mmJSON file of the N, C-alpha and C atoms, coordinates in Angstrom:
{"data_MODEL":{"atom_site":{
"group_PDB":["ATOM","ATOM","ATOM","ATOM","ATOM","ATOM","ATOM","ATOM","ATOM","ATOM","ATOM","ATOM","ATOM","ATOM","ATOM","ATOM","ATOM","ATOM","ATOM","ATOM","ATOM","ATOM","ATOM","ATOM","ATOM","ATOM","ATOM","ATOM","ATOM","ATOM","ATOM","ATOM","ATOM","ATOM","ATOM","ATOM","ATOM","ATOM","ATOM","ATOM","ATOM","ATOM","ATOM","ATOM","ATOM","ATOM","ATOM","ATOM","ATOM","ATOM","ATOM","ATOM","ATOM","ATOM","ATOM","ATOM","ATOM","ATOM","ATOM","ATOM","ATOM","ATOM","ATOM","ATOM","ATOM","ATOM","ATOM","ATOM","ATOM","ATOM","ATOM","ATOM","ATOM","ATOM","ATOM","ATOM","ATOM","ATOM","ATOM","ATOM","ATOM","ATOM","ATOM","ATOM","ATOM","ATOM","ATOM","ATOM","ATOM","ATOM","ATOM","ATOM","ATOM","ATOM","ATOM","ATOM","ATOM","ATOM","ATOM","ATOM","ATOM","ATOM","ATOM","ATOM","ATOM","ATOM","ATOM","ATOM","ATOM","ATOM","ATOM","ATOM","ATOM","ATOM","ATOM","ATOM","ATOM","ATOM","ATOM","ATOM","ATOM","ATOM","ATOM","ATOM","ATOM","ATOM","ATOM","ATOM","ATOM","ATOM","ATOM","ATOM","ATOM","ATOM","ATOM","ATOM","ATOM","ATOM","ATOM","ATOM","ATOM","ATOM","ATOM","ATOM","ATOM","ATOM","ATOM","ATOM","ATOM","ATOM","ATOM","ATOM","ATOM","ATOM","ATOM","ATOM","ATOM","ATOM","ATOM","ATOM","ATOM","ATOM","ATOM","ATOM","ATOM","ATOM","ATOM","ATOM","ATOM","ATOM","ATOM","ATOM","ATOM","ATOM","ATOM","ATOM","ATOM","ATOM","ATOM","ATOM","ATOM","ATOM","ATOM","ATOM","ATOM","ATOM","ATOM","ATOM","ATOM","ATOM","ATOM","ATOM","ATOM","ATOM","ATOM","ATOM","ATOM","ATOM","ATOM","ATOM","ATOM","ATOM","ATOM","ATOM","ATOM","ATOM","ATOM","ATOM","ATOM","ATOM","ATOM","ATOM","ATOM","ATOM","ATOM","ATOM","ATOM","ATOM","ATOM","ATOM","ATOM","ATOM","ATOM","ATOM","ATOM","ATOM","ATOM","ATOM","ATOM","ATOM","ATOM","ATOM","ATOM","ATOM","ATOM","ATOM","ATOM","ATOM","ATOM","ATOM","ATOM","ATOM","ATOM","ATOM","ATOM","ATOM"],
"id":[1,2,3,4,5,6,7,8,9,10,11,12,13,14,15,16,17,18,19,20,21,22,23,24,25,26,27,28,29,30,31,32,33,34,35,36,37,38,39,40,41,42,43,44,45,46,47,48,49,50,51,52,53,54,55,56,57,58,59,60,61,62,63,64,65,66,67,68,69,70,71,72,73,74,75,76,77,78,79,80,81,82,83,84,85,86,87,88,89,90,91,92,93,94,95,96,97,98,99,100,101,102,103,104,105,106,107,108,109,110,111,112,113,114,115,116,117,118,119,120,121,122,123,124,125,126,127,128,129,130,131,132,133,134,135,136,137,138,139,140,141,142,143,144,145,146,147,148,149,150,151,152,153,154,155,156,157,158,159,160,161,162,163,164,165,166,167,168,169,170,171,172,173,174,175,176,177,178,179,180,181,182,183,184,185,186,187,188,189,190,191,192,193,194,195,196,197,198,199,200,201,202,203,204,205,206,207,208,209,210,211,212,213,214,215,216,217,218,219,220,221,222,223,224,225,226,227,228,229,230,231,232,233,234,235,236,237,238,239,240,241,242,243,244,245,246],
"type_symbol":["N","C","C","N","C","C","N","C","C","N","C","C","N","C","C","N","C","C","N","C","C","N","C","C","N","C","C","N","C","C","N","C","C","N","C","C","N","C","C","N","C","C","N","C","C","N","C","C","N","C","C","N","C","C","N","C","C","N","C","C","N","C","C","N","C","C","N","C","C","N","C","C","N","C","C","N","C","C","N","C","C","N","C","C","N","C","C","N","C","C","N","C","C","N","C","C","N","C","C","N","C","C","N","C","C","N","C","C","N","C","C","N","C","C","N","C","C","N","C","C","N","C","C","N","C","C","N","C","C","N","C","C","N","C","C","N","C","C","N","C","C","N","C","C","N","C","C","N","C","C","N","C","C","N","C","C","N","C","C","N","C","C","N","C","C","N","C","C","N","C","C","N","C","C","N","C","C","N","C","C","N","C","C","N","C","C","N","C","C","N","C","C","N","C","C","N","C","C","N","C","C","N","C","C","N","C","C","N","C","C","N","C","C","N","C","C","N","C","C","N","C","C","N","C","C","N","C","C","N","C","C","N","C","C","N","C","C","N","C","C","N","C","C","N","C","C"],
"label_atom_id":["N","CA","C","N","CA","C","N","CA","C","N","CA","C","N","CA","C","N","CA","C","N","CA","C","N","CA","C","N","CA","C","N","CA","C","N","CA","C","N","CA","C","N","CA","C","N","CA","C","N","CA","C","N","CA","C","N","CA","C","N","CA","C","N","CA","C","N","CA","C","N","CA","C","N","CA","C","N","CA","C","N","CA","C","N","CA","C","N","CA","C","N","CA","C","N","CA","C","N","CA","C","N","CA","C","N","CA","C","N","CA","C","N","CA","C","N","CA","C","N","CA","C","N","CA","C","N","CA","C","N","CA","C","N","CA","C","N","CA","C","N","CA","C","N","CA","C","N","CA","C","N","CA","C","N","CA","C","N","CA","C","N","CA","C","N","CA","C","N","CA","C","N","CA","C","N","CA","C","N","CA","C","N","CA","C","N","CA","C","N","CA","C","N","CA","C","N","CA","C","N","CA","C","N","CA","C","N","CA","C","N","CA","C","N","CA","C","N","CA","C","N","CA","C","N","CA","C","N","CA","C","N","CA","C","N","CA","C","N","CA","C","N","CA","C","N","CA","C","N","CA","C","N","CA","C","N","CA","C","N","CA","C","N","CA","C","N","CA","C","N","CA","C","N","CA","C","N","CA","C","N","CA","C","N","CA","C"],
"label_alt_id":[null,null,null,null,null,null,null,null,null,null,null,null,null,null,null,null,null,null,null,null,null,null,null,null,null,null,null,null,null,null,null,null,null,null,null,null,null,null,null,null,null,null,null,null,null,null,null,null,null,null,null,null,null,null,null,null,null,null,null,null,null,null,null,null,null,null,null,null,null,null,null,null,null,null,null,null,null,null,null,null,null,null,null,null,null,null,null,null,null,null,null,null,null,null,null,null,null,null,null,null,null,null,null,null,null,null,null,null,null,null,null,null,null,null,null,null,null,null,null,null,null,null,null,null,null,null,null,null,null,null,null,null,null,null,null,null,null,null,null,null,null,null,null,null,null,null,null,null,null,null,null,null,null,null,null,null,null,null,null,null,null,null,null,null,null,null,null,null,null,null,null,null,null,null,null,null,null,null,null,null,null,null,null,null,null,null,null,null,null,null,null,null,null,null,null,null,null,null,null,null,null,null,null,null,null,null,null,null,null,null,null,null,null,null,null,null,null,null,null,null,null,null,null,null,null,null,null,null,null,null,null,null,null,null,null,null,null,null,null,null,null,null,null,null,null,null],
"label_comp_id":["MET","MET","MET","THR","THR","THR","GLN","GLN","GLN","LEU","LEU","LEU","VAL","VAL","VAL","GLY","GLY","GLY","SER","SER","SER","PHE","PHE","PHE","ALA","ALA","ALA","GLU","GLU","GLU","PHE","PHE","PHE","GLU","GLU","GLU","ARG","ARG","ARG","ALA","ALA","ALA","MET","MET","MET","LEU","LEU","LEU","ARG","ARG","ARG","LYS","LYS","LYS","ARG","ARG","ARG","MET","MET","MET","ARG","ARG","ARG","ALA","ALA","ALA","GLY","GLY","GLY","ILE","ILE","ILE","ASP","ASP","ASP","ALA","ALA","ALA","ALA","ALA","ALA","ARG","ARG","ARG","GLU","GLU","GLU","ALA","ALA","ALA","GLY","GLY","GLY","ARG","ARG","ARG","VAL","VAL","VAL","GLY","GLY","GLY","GLY","GLY","GLY","ARG","ARG","ARG","ARG","ARG","ARG","PRO","PRO","PRO","LYS","LYS","LYS","LEU","LEU","LEU","THR","THR","THR","PRO","PRO","PRO","LEU","LEU","LEU","GLN","GLN","GLN","ARG","ARG","ARG","GLN","GLN","GLN","GLN","GLN","GLN","VAL","VAL","VAL","VAL","VAL","VAL","SER","SER","SER","MET","MET","MET","VAL","VAL","VAL","SER","SER","SER","SER","SER","SER","GLY","GLY","GLY","GLN","GLN","GLN","LYS","LYS","LYS","THR","THR","THR","ALA","ALA","ALA","THR","THR","THR","ASP","ASP","ASP","ALA","ALA","ALA","ALA","ALA","ALA","ARG","ARG","ARG","LEU","LEU","LEU","PHE","PHE","PHE","ASN","ASN","ASN","VAL","VAL","VAL","HIS","HIS","HIS","PRO","PRO","PRO","PHE","PHE","PHE","THR","THR","THR","VAL","VAL","VAL","ALA","ALA","ALA","ARG","ARG","ARG","LEU","LEU","LEU","LEU","LEU","LEU","ALA","ALA","ALA","LYS","LYS","LYS","SER","SER","SER","LYS","LYS","LYS","GLU","GLU","GLU"],
"label_asym_id":["A","A","A","A","A","A","A","A","A","A","A","A","A","A","A","A","A","A","A","A","A","A","A","A","A","A","A","A","A","A","A","A","A","A","A","A","A","A","A","A","A","A","A","A","A","A","A","A","A","A","A","A","A","A","A","A","A","A","A","A","A","A","A","A","A","A","A","A","A","A","A","A","A","A","A","A","A","A","A","A","A","A","A","A","A","A","A","A","A","A","A","A","A","A","A","A","A","A","A","A","A","A","A","A","A","A","A","A","A","A","A","A","A","A","A","A","A","A","A","A","A","A","A","A","A","A","A","A","A","A","A","A","A","A","A","A","A","A","A","A","A","A","A","A","A","A","A","A","A","A","A","A","A","A","A","A","A","A","A","A","A","A","A","A","A","A","A","A","A","A","A","A","A","A","A","A","A","A","A","A","A","A","A","A","A","A","A","A","A","A","A","A","A","A","A","A","A","A","A","A","A","A","A","A","A","A","A","A","A","A","A","A","A","A","A","A","A","A","A","A","A","A","A","A","A","A","A","A","A","A","A","A","A","A","A","A","A","A","A","A","A","A","A","A","A","A"],
"label_entity_id":["1","1","1","1","1","1","1","1","1","1","1","1","1","1","1","1","1","1","1","1","1","1","1","1","1","1","1","1","1","1","1","1","1","1","1","1","1","1","1","1","1","1","1","1","1","1","1","1","1","1","1","1","1","1","1","1","1","1","1","1","1","1","1","1","1","1","1","1","1","1","1","1","1","1","1","1","1","1","1","1","1","1","1","1","1","1","1","1","1","1","1","1","1","1","1","1","1","1","1","1","1","1","1","1","1","1","1","1","1","1","1","1","1","1","1","1","1","1","1","1","1","1","1","1","1","1","1","1","1","1","1","1","1","1","1","1","1","1","1","1","1","1","1","1","1","1","1","1","1","1","1","1","1","1","1","1","1","1","1","1","1","1","1","1","1","1","1","1","1","1","1","1","1","1","1","1","1","1","1","1","1","1","1","1","1","1","1","1","1","1","1","1","1","1","1","1","1","1","1","1","1","1","1","1","1","1","1","1","1","1","1","1","1","1","1","1","1","1","1","1","1","1","1","1","1","1","1","1","1","1","1","1","1","1","1","1","1","1","1","1","1","1","1","1","1","1"],
"label_seq_id":[1,1,1,2,2,2,3,3,3,4,4,4,5,5,5,6,6,6,7,7,7,8,8,8,9,9,9,10,10,10,11,11,11,12,12,12,13,13,13,14,14,14,15,15,15,16,16,16,17,17,17,18,18,18,19,19,19,20,20,20,21,21,21,22,22,22,23,23,23,24,24,24,25,25,25,26,26,26,27,27,27,28,28,28,29,29,29,30,30,30,31,31,31,32,32,32,33,33,33,34,34,34,35,35,35,36,36,36,37,37,37,38,38,38,39,39,39,40,40,40,41,41,41,42,42,42,43,43,43,44,44,44,45,45,45,46,46,46,47,47,47,48,48,48,49,49,49,50,50,50,51,51,51,52,52,52,53,53,53,54,54,54,55,55,55,56,56,56,57,57,57,58,58,58,59,59,59,60,60,60,61,61,61,62,62,62,63,63,63,64,64,64,65,65,65,66,66,66,67,67,67,68,68,68,69,69,69,70,70,70,71,71,71,72,72,72,73,73,73,74,74,74,75,75,75,76,76,76,77,77,77,78,78,78,79,79,79,80,80,80,81,81,81,82,82,82],
"pdbx_PDB_ins_code":[null,null,null,null,null,null,null,null,null,null,null,null,null,null,null,null,null,null,null,null,null,null,null,null,null,null,null,null,null,null,null,null,null,null,null,null,null,null,null,null,null,null,null,null,null,null,null,null,null,null,null,null,null,null,null,null,null,null,null,null,null,null,null,null,null,null,null,null,null,null,null,null,null,null,null,null,null,null,null,null,null,null,null,null,null,null,null,null,null,null,null,null,null,null,null,null,null,null,null,null,null,null,null,null,null,null,null,null,null,null,null,null,null,null,null,null,null,null,null,null,null,null,null,null,null,null,null,null,null,null,null,null,null,null,null,null,null,null,null,null,null,null,null,null,null,null,null,null,null,null,null,null,null,null,null,null,null,null,null,null,null,null,null,null,null,null,null,null,null,null,null,null,null,null,null,null,null,null,null,null,null,null,null,null,null,null,null,null,null,null,null,null,null,null,null,null,null,null,null,null,null,null,null,null,null,null,null,null,null,null,null,null,null,null,null,null,null,null,null,null,null,null,null,null,null,null,null,null,null,null,null,null,null,null,null,null,null,null,null,null,null,null,null,null,null,null],
"Cartn_x":[76.528,77.392,76.791,75.48,74.815,74.934,74.806,74.93,76.342,77.326,78.713,78.964,78.491,78.645,77.889,76.709,75.926,76.619,77.246,77.941,79.158,79.864,80.985,80.507,79.402,78.847,78.434,77.845,77.434,78.64,79.696,80.918,81.551,81.614,82.193,81.391,80.084,79.229,79.48,79.663,79.955,81.302,82.287,83.601,83.521,82.761,82.58,81.926,80.925,80.232,81.2,82.075,83.054,84.034,84.519,85.475,84.837,83.577,82.884,82.715,82.295,82.087,83.405,84.508,85.818,86.231,85.969,86.305,85.493,84.219,83.354,83.798,84.115,84.575,85.897,86.801,88.084,87.88,86.96,86.682,86.094,85.214,84.633,85.701,86.625,87.714,88.6,88.728,89.537,88.795,87.523,86.773,85.876,85.766,84.894,83.515,82.521,81.139,80.524,79.737,79.098,77.888,77.369,76.156,76.43,75.364,75.431,75.778,76.541,76.877,75.642,75.498,74.342,74.39,73.243,73.17,73.334,72.843,72.918,73.965,74.684,75.637,74.87,75.512,74.805,74.298,75.062,74.621,73.376,73.36,72.189,70.969,71.168,70.042,69.454,70.332,69.886,69.125,69.614,68.944,67.555,67.451,66.154,65.163,65.572,64.669,64.25,65.192,64.844,63.951,64.205,63.376,61.945,61.776,60.432,59.699,60.401,59.722,59.364,60.147,59.819,58.757,58.474,57.44,57.953,59.262,59.818,59.561,59.674,59.469,58.616,57.936,57.236,58.247,57.855,58.756,59.1,58.131,58.362,59.324,59.157,60.06,61.485,61.62,62.948,63.592,62.786,63.309,63.811,63.055,63.493,64.764,64.82,65.967,67.257,67.168,68.353,68.494,67.614,67.675,67.614,66.65,66.405,64.926,64.589,63.203,62.441,61.174,60.394,60.341,60.412,60.402,61.652,62.773,63.993,63.761,63.078,62.763,61.809,60.824,59.873,60.592,61.546,62.316,63.154,63.752,64.543,63.658,62.469,61.562,61.107,60.794,60.367,61.492,62.709,63.855,64.143,63.905,64.183,63.17,61.963,60.932,61.107,61.951,62.149,62.84],
"Cartn_y":[28.16,29.012,30.428,30.495,31.788,32.589,31.908,32.599,33.134,32.401,32.83,34.082,34.087,35.255,36.447,36.193,37.253,37.861,37.013,37.531,38.361,37.958,38.761,40.12,40.113,41.371,42.29,41.717,42.506,43.092,42.292,42.762,43.896,43.746,44.772,46.066,45.955,47.138,47.866,47.127,47.733,48.45,47.863,48.496,49.77,49.72,50.884,52.018,51.696,52.701,53.356,52.551,53.087,54.028,53.627,54.465,55.765,55.714,56.935,57.879,57.363,58.188,58.827,58.067,58.604,59.724,59.551,60.579,61.845,61.697,62.865,63.597,62.86,63.488,64.221,63.629,64.276,65.558,65.537,66.737,67.833,67.484,68.488,69.102,68.269,68.8,69.752,69.503,70.367,71.64,71.753,72.976,72.926,71.802,71.702,71.241,71.78,71.448,70.804,69.788,69.119,69.892,69.48,70.087,71.016,71.487,72.346,73.78,74.463,75.856,76.72,77.77,78.647,79.392,79.531,80.215,81.725,82.255,83.695,84.009,85.09,85.553,86.227,86.436,87.123,88.513,89.236,90.552,90.439,89.448,89.245,88.866,88.03,87.658,88.888,89.738,90.966,91.859,91.956,92.769,92.223,90.915,90.3,90.616,90.429,90.668,92.131,93.047,94.465,94.888,94.368,94.728,94.259,93.038,92.478,93.079,93.234,93.765,95.245,95.994,97.409,97.6,96.565,96.655,97.072,97.185,97.532,96.442,95.202,94.063,93.02,92.227,91.076,89.958,88.934,87.806,87.118,87.022,86.382,87.2,88.523,89.384,89.311,89.299,89.2,87.858,86.804,85.488,85.481,86.1,86.187,87.019,88.111,89.009,88.312,87.514,86.838,85.401,85.008,83.688,82.542,82.631,81.57,81.203,80.123,79.681,80.579,80.856,81.695,81.148,79.849,79.278,79.686,79.883,80.347,81.72,82.588,83.929,83.816,82.954,82.772,82.269,81.359,80.844,81.95,82.81,83.926,84.893,85.16,86.077,85.501,84.221,83.58,83.579,83.363,83.346,84.745,85.771,87.137,87.612,87.036,87.44,86.778,85.784,85.059,85.884],
"Cartn_z":[12.027,11.222,11.106,10.914,10.781,12.07,13.204,14.484,14.686,14.239,14.365,13.525,12.305,11.435,12.023,12.567,13.178,14.39,15.197,16.381,15.983,14.915,14.426,13.905,13.21,12.691,13.835,14.865,16.027,16.75,16.886,17.52,16.708,15.394,14.53,14.6,14.672,14.782,16.098,17.174,18.471,18.44,17.791,17.679,16.837,15.767,14.91,15.694,16.484,17.298,18.29,18.923,19.866,19.167,17.988,17.258,16.814,16.366,15.954,17.137,18.274,19.458,19.895,19.835,20.221,19.256,17.979,16.993,17.191,17.469,17.706,18.962,20.016,21.258,21.047,20.271,19.996,19.189,18.245,17.448,18.321,19.246,20.15,21.045,21.521,22.347,21.558,20.249,19.39,19.008,19.429,19.181,17.962,17.317,16.15,16.58,15.916,16.237,15.008,15.216,14.095,13.606,12.485,11.953,10.789,10.24,9.076,9.489,8.645,8.923,8.723,9.529,9.373,8.039,7.414,6.131,6.293,7.411,7.656,8.723,8.503,9.505,10.642,11.784,12.88,12.478,11.666,11.208,10.333,9.442,8.579,9.399,10.408,11.271,11.95,12.43,13.09,12.109,10.871,9.862,9.543,9.412,9.112,10.215,11.452,12.577,12.632,12.434,12.514,11.349,10.148,8.989,9.156,9.632,9.749,10.947,12.067,13.25,13.102,12.306,12.097,11.02,10.259,9.234,7.867,7.705,6.397,5.365,5.785,4.888,5.596,4.782,5.353,5.53,6.263,6.484,5.165,4.274,2.978,2.131,2.144,1.378,1.927,3.229,3.839,3.495,3.473,3.119,1.679,0.777,-0.614,-0.746,-0.005,-0.068,0.359,1.417,1.935,1.426,0.525,-0.124,0.896,1.804,2.776,2.748,3.395,3.466,4.438,4.166,5.089,6.517,6.673,8.016,8.791,8.096,8.749,9.365,8.631,9.138,10.326,10.224,11.325,12.577,12.405,13.529,14.17,13.333,13.859,14.658,14.139,14.827,16.161,16.171,17.413,18.442,17.977,18.873,19.43,18.632,19.087,20.123,20.113,21.068,22.428,22.512,23.783,24.802],
"occupancy":[1.0,1.0,1.0,1.0,1.0,1.0,1.0,1.0,1.0,1.0,1.0,1.0,1.0,1.0,1.0,1.0,1.0,1.0,1.0,1.0,1.0,1.0,1.0,1.0,1.0,1.0,1.0,1.0,1.0,1.0,1.0,1.0,1.0,1.0,1.0,1.0,1.0,1.0,1.0,1.0,1.0,1.0,1.0,1.0,1.0,1.0,1.0,1.0,1.0,1.0,1.0,1.0,1.0,1.0,1.0,1.0,1.0,1.0,1.0,1.0,1.0,1.0,1.0,1.0,1.0,1.0,1.0,1.0,1.0,1.0,1.0,1.0,1.0,1.0,1.0,1.0,1.0,1.0,1.0,1.0,1.0,1.0,1.0,1.0,1.0,1.0,1.0,1.0,1.0,1.0,1.0,1.0,1.0,1.0,1.0,1.0,1.0,1.0,1.0,1.0,1.0,1.0,1.0,1.0,1.0,1.0,1.0,1.0,1.0,1.0,1.0,1.0,1.0,1.0,1.0,1.0,1.0,1.0,1.0,1.0,1.0,1.0,1.0,1.0,1.0,1.0,1.0,1.0,1.0,1.0,1.0,1.0,1.0,1.0,1.0,1.0,1.0,1.0,1.0,1.0,1.0,1.0,1.0,1.0,1.0,1.0,1.0,1.0,1.0,1.0,1.0,1.0,1.0,1.0,1.0,1.0,1.0,1.0,1.0,1.0,1.0,1.0,1.0,1.0,1.0,1.0,1.0,1.0,1.0,1.0,1.0,1.0,1.0,1.0,1.0,1.0,1.0,1.0,1.0,1.0,1.0,1.0,1.0,1.0,1.0,1.0,1.0,1.0,1.0,1.0,1.0,1.0,1.0,1.0,1.0,1.0,1.0,1.0,1.0,1.0,1.0,1.0,1.0,1.0,1.0,1.0,1.0,1.0,1.0,1.0,1.0,1.0,1.0,1.0,1.0,1.0,1.0,1.0,1.0,1.0,1.0,1.0,1.0,1.0,1.0,1.0,1.0,1.0,1.0,1.0,1.0,1.0,1.0,1.0,1.0,1.0,1.0,1.0,1.0,1.0,1.0,1.0,1.0,1.0,1.0,1.0],
"B_iso_or_equiv":[0.0,0.0,0.0,0.0,0.0,0.0,0.0,0.0,0.0,0.0,0.0,0.0,0.0,0.0,0.0,0.0,0.0,0.0,0.0,0.0,0.0,0.0,0.0,0.0,0.0,0.0,0.0,0.0,0.0,0.0,0.0,0.0,0.0,0.0,0.0,0.0,0.0,0.0,0.0,0.0,0.0,0.0,0.0,0.0,0.0,0.0,0.0,0.0,0.0,0.0,0.0,0.0,0.0,0.0,0.0,0.0,0.0,0.0,0.0,0.0,0.0,0.0,0.0,0.0,0.0,0.0,0.0,0.0,0.0,0.0,0.0,0.0,0.0,0.0,0.0,0.0,0.0,0.0,0.0,0.0,0.0,0.0,0.0,0.0,0.0,0.0,0.0,0.0,0.0,0.0,0.0,0.0,0.0,0.0,0.0,0.0,0.0,0.0,0.0,0.0,0.0,0.0,0.0,0.0,0.0,0.0,0.0,0.0,0.0,0.0,0.0,0.0,0.0,0.0,0.0,0.0,0.0,0.0,0.0,0.0,0.0,0.0,0.0,0.0,0.0,0.0,0.0,0.0,0.0,0.0,0.0,0.0,0.0,0.0,0.0,0.0,0.0,0.0,0.0,0.0,0.0,0.0,0.0,0.0,0.0,0.0,0.0,0.0,0.0,0.0,0.0,0.0,0.0,0.0,0.0,0.0,0.0,0.0,0.0,0.0,0.0,0.0,0.0,0.0,0.0,0.0,0.0,0.0,0.0,0.0,0.0,0.0,0.0,0.0,0.0,0.0,0.0,0.0,0.0,0.0,0.0,0.0,0.0,0.0,0.0,0.0,0.0,0.0,0.0,0.0,0.0,0.0,0.0,0.0,0.0,0.0,0.0,0.0,0.0,0.0,0.0,0.0,0.0,0.0,0.0,0.0,0.0,0.0,0.0,0.0,0.0,0.0,0.0,0.0,0.0,0.0,0.0,0.0,0.0,0.0,0.0,0.0,0.0,0.0,0.0,0.0,0.0,0.0,0.0,0.0,0.0,0.0,0.0,0.0,0.0,0.0,0.0,0.0,0.0,0.0,0.0,0.0,0.0,0.0,0.0,0.0],
"pdbx_formal_charge":[null,null,null,null,null,null,null,null,null,null,null,null,null,null,null,null,null,null,null,null,null,null,null,null,null,null,null,null,null,null,null,null,null,null,null,null,null,null,null,null,null,null,null,null,null,null,null,null,null,null,null,null,null,null,null,null,null,null,null,null,null,null,null,null,null,null,null,null,null,null,null,null,null,null,null,null,null,null,null,null,null,null,null,null,null,null,null,null,null,null,null,null,null,null,null,null,null,null,null,null,null,null,null,null,null,null,null,null,null,null,null,null,null,null,null,null,null,null,null,null,null,null,null,null,null,null,null,null,null,null,null,null,null,null,null,null,null,null,null,null,null,null,null,null,null,null,null,null,null,null,null,null,null,null,null,null,null,null,null,null,null,null,null,null,null,null,null,null,null,null,null,null,null,null,null,null,null,null,null,null,null,null,null,null,null,null,null,null,null,null,null,null,null,null,null,null,null,null,null,null,null,null,null,null,null,null,null,null,null,null,null,null,null,null,null,null,null,null,null,null,null,null,null,null,null,null,null,null,null,null,null,null,null,null,null,null,null,null,null,null,null,null,null,null,null,null],
"auth_seq_id":[1,1,1,2,2,2,3,3,3,4,4,4,5,5,5,6,6,6,7,7,7,8,8,8,9,9,9,10,10,10,11,11,11,12,12,12,13,13,13,14,14,14,15,15,15,16,16,16,17,17,17,18,18,18,19,19,19,20,20,20,21,21,21,22,22,22,23,23,23,24,24,24,25,25,25,26,26,26,27,27,27,28,28,28,29,29,29,30,30,30,31,31,31,32,32,32,33,33,33,34,34,34,35,35,35,36,36,36,37,37,37,38,38,38,39,39,39,40,40,40,41,41,41,42,42,42,43,43,43,44,44,44,45,45,45,46,46,46,47,47,47,48,48,48,49,49,49,50,50,50,51,51,51,52,52,52,53,53,53,54,54,54,55,55,55,56,56,56,57,57,57,58,58,58,59,59,59,60,60,60,61,61,61,62,62,62,63,63,63,64,64,64,65,65,65,66,66,66,67,67,67,68,68,68,69,69,69,70,70,70,71,71,71,72,72,72,73,73,73,74,74,74,75,75,75,76,76,76,77,77,77,78,78,78,79,79,79,80,80,80,81,81,81,82,82,82],
"auth_comp_id":["MET","MET","MET","THR","THR","THR","GLN","GLN","GLN","LEU","LEU","LEU","VAL","VAL","VAL","GLY","GLY","GLY","SER","SER","SER","PHE","PHE","PHE","ALA","ALA","ALA","GLU","GLU","GLU","PHE","PHE","PHE","GLU","GLU","GLU","ARG","ARG","ARG","ALA","ALA","ALA","MET","MET","MET","LEU","LEU","LEU","ARG","ARG","ARG","LYS","LYS","LYS","ARG","ARG","ARG","MET","MET","MET","ARG","ARG","ARG","ALA","ALA","ALA","GLY","GLY","GLY","ILE","ILE","ILE","ASP","ASP","ASP","ALA","ALA","ALA","ALA","ALA","ALA","ARG","ARG","ARG","GLU","GLU","GLU","ALA","ALA","ALA","GLY","GLY","GLY","ARG","ARG","ARG","VAL","VAL","VAL","GLY","GLY","GLY","GLY","GLY","GLY","ARG","ARG","ARG","ARG","ARG","ARG","PRO","PRO","PRO","LYS","LYS","LYS","LEU","LEU","LEU","THR","THR","THR","PRO","PRO","PRO","LEU","LEU","LEU","GLN","GLN","GLN","ARG","ARG","ARG","GLN","GLN","GLN","GLN","GLN","GLN","VAL","VAL","VAL","VAL","VAL","VAL","SER","SER","SER","MET","MET","MET","VAL","VAL","VAL","SER","SER","SER","SER","SER","SER","GLY","GLY","GLY","GLN","GLN","GLN","LYS","LYS","LYS","THR","THR","THR","ALA","ALA","ALA","THR","THR","THR","ASP","ASP","ASP","ALA","ALA","ALA","ALA","ALA","ALA","ARG","ARG","ARG","LEU","LEU","LEU","PHE","PHE","PHE","ASN","ASN","ASN","VAL","VAL","VAL","HIS","HIS","HIS","PRO","PRO","PRO","PHE","PHE","PHE","THR","THR","THR","VAL","VAL","VAL","ALA","ALA","ALA","ARG","ARG","ARG","LEU","LEU","LEU","LEU","LEU","LEU","ALA","ALA","ALA","LYS","LYS","LYS","SER","SER","SER","LYS","LYS","LYS","GLU","GLU","GLU"],
"auth_asym_id":["A","A","A","A","A","A","A","A","A","A","A","A","A","A","A","A","A","A","A","A","A","A","A","A","A","A","A","A","A","A","A","A","A","A","A","A","A","A","A","A","A","A","A","A","A","A","A","A","A","A","A","A","A","A","A","A","A","A","A","A","A","A","A","A","A","A","A","A","A","A","A","A","A","A","A","A","A","A","A","A","A","A","A","A","A","A","A","A","A","A","A","A","A","A","A","A","A","A","A","A","A","A","A","A","A","A","A","A","A","A","A","A","A","A","A","A","A","A","A","A","A","A","A","A","A","A","A","A","A","A","A","A","A","A","A","A","A","A","A","A","A","A","A","A","A","A","A","A","A","A","A","A","A","A","A","A","A","A","A","A","A","A","A","A","A","A","A","A","A","A","A","A","A","A","A","A","A","A","A","A","A","A","A","A","A","A","A","A","A","A","A","A","A","A","A","A","A","A","A","A","A","A","A","A","A","A","A","A","A","A","A","A","A","A","A","A","A","A","A","A","A","A","A","A","A","A","A","A","A","A","A","A","A","A","A","A","A","A","A","A","A","A","A","A","A","A"],
"auth_atom_id":["N","CA","C","N","CA","C","N","CA","C","N","CA","C","N","CA","C","N","CA","C","N","CA","C","N","CA","C","N","CA","C","N","CA","C","N","CA","C","N","CA","C","N","CA","C","N","CA","C","N","CA","C","N","CA","C","N","CA","C","N","CA","C","N","CA","C","N","CA","C","N","CA","C","N","CA","C","N","CA","C","N","CA","C","N","CA","C","N","CA","C","N","CA","C","N","CA","C","N","CA","C","N","CA","C","N","CA","C","N","CA","C","N","CA","C","N","CA","C","N","CA","C","N","CA","C","N","CA","C","N","CA","C","N","CA","C","N","CA","C","N","CA","C","N","CA","C","N","CA","C","N","CA","C","N","CA","C","N","CA","C","N","CA","C","N","CA","C","N","CA","C","N","CA","C","N","CA","C","N","CA","C","N","CA","C","N","CA","C","N","CA","C","N","CA","C","N","CA","C","N","CA","C","N","CA","C","N","CA","C","N","CA","C","N","CA","C","N","CA","C","N","CA","C","N","CA","C","N","CA","C","N","CA","C","N","CA","C","N","CA","C","N","CA","C","N","CA","C","N","CA","C","N","CA","C","N","CA","C","N","CA","C","N","CA","C","N","CA","C","N","CA","C","N","CA","C","N","CA","C","N","CA","C","N","CA","C"],
"pdbx_PDB_model_num":[1,1,1,1,1,1,1,1,1,1,1,1,1,1,1,1,1,1,1,1,1,1,1,1,1,1,1,1,1,1,1,1,1,1,1,1,1,1,1,1,1,1,1,1,1,1,1,1,1,1,1,1,1,1,1,1,1,1,1,1,1,1,1,1,1,1,1,1,1,1,1,1,1,1,1,1,1,1,1,1,1,1,1,1,1,1,1,1,1,1,1,1,1,1,1,1,1,1,1,1,1,1,1,1,1,1,1,1,1,1,1,1,1,1,1,1,1,1,1,1,1,1,1,1,1,1,1,1,1,1,1,1,1,1,1,1,1,1,1,1,1,1,1,1,1,1,1,1,1,1,1,1,1,1,1,1,1,1,1,1,1,1,1,1,1,1,1,1,1,1,1,1,1,1,1,1,1,1,1,1,1,1,1,1,1,1,1,1,1,1,1,1,1,1,1,1,1,1,1,1,1,1,1,1,1,1,1,1,1,1,1,1,1,1,1,1,1,1,1,1,1,1,1,1,1,1,1,1,1,1,1,1,1,1,1,1,1,1,1,1,1,1,1,1,1,1]
}}}
């Protein structure tokens, strides 16, 4: 009996996985992207990079100014140097 219940649960999980994958694929085709929205706009990102690289502000000050984590600023700076 336990094996029968287990096999039904396994089958249901496989069906759920298929439906989720189909839904995600349909959303991508419709132009929607998953994940969290960026906290900074492209203009704000550009401002952060220019302020820190020109020496007007430190990375920590820029992070406080734009209300983001300092690591976000560090990631933007690393990406801009690529």
